[in-house]
C-alpha positions, -999 to +999 in steps of 0.1 A: +478+442+183+472+410+201+473+425+237+441+436+250+448+444+288+479+466+298+486+439+324+494+414+294+520+438+280+554+422+290+571+456+290+544+468+315+548+441+337+587+443+337+585+481+343+560+479+374+582+452+388+612+473+384+594+504+399+583+484+430+617+471+436+635+504+431+610+518+456+621+492+482+658+499+471+657+536+479+645+529+514+681+511+519+700+541+504+719+560+532+702+593+543+732+613+535+728+605+498+709+631+481+672+634+487+668+649+454+687+619+437+665+595+454+634+612+444+647+613+408+652+574+405+618+569+421+601+593+396+617+580+366+612+543+375+576+550+380+572+571+348+583+540+328+552+520+335+532+551+337+538+560+302+536+526+291+499+524+304+490+558+292+504+548+256+484+517+257+454+537+262+459+552+228+471+519+212+446+525+183+464+556+175+499+542+169+516+575+167+503+585+202+512+551+215+548+552+199+549+588+216+544+573+250+567+545+244+595+570+237+589+589+269+591+554+287+622+545+269+637+579+280+627+572+316+642+538+315+674+551+303+674+578+330+669+551+356+700+534+343+719+567+348+706+573+384+716+535+392+752+543+379+754+572+399+744+551+429+768+524+422+798+549+419+790+565+450+794+531+470+762+534+488+747+502+476+763+467+465+777+472+430+762+436+421+728+448+432+730+480+410+746+462+381+716+438+382+692+466+382+711+484+354+711+452+333+674+447+338+666+484+327+689+479+298+669+446+289+638+468+294+649+496+272+656+470+243+622+458+244+606+490+244+627+500+215+616+466+196+580+475+203+585+510+189+603+495+157+573+471+151+547+499+155+565+522+134+566+497+105+528+493+110+523+532+104 
């Protein structure tokens, strides 16, 4: 693996940027939207970059790295689900939520591509 620092891993940077933006987005959600739902989207968006980082610390043990990437992939997909609920509830601009959904889909594809690449190496 050519990446020596987590900060150089593109999927980590994308996931971290999205988590920061989602934290800001949640502040704009009307209070009457479920506090539980707001907490869920915050947790899963934060989980993506956290699991990539934790997996990266195991990068010399490819099966462990892949395991954490799979968890990150699940969290990315979960974030998309919560964003779809937000969009469907009409609490935020449809274009805004669709843009985040698109970005999370792109992130999920990138994570899956890395998983497939690493699987070929094992």
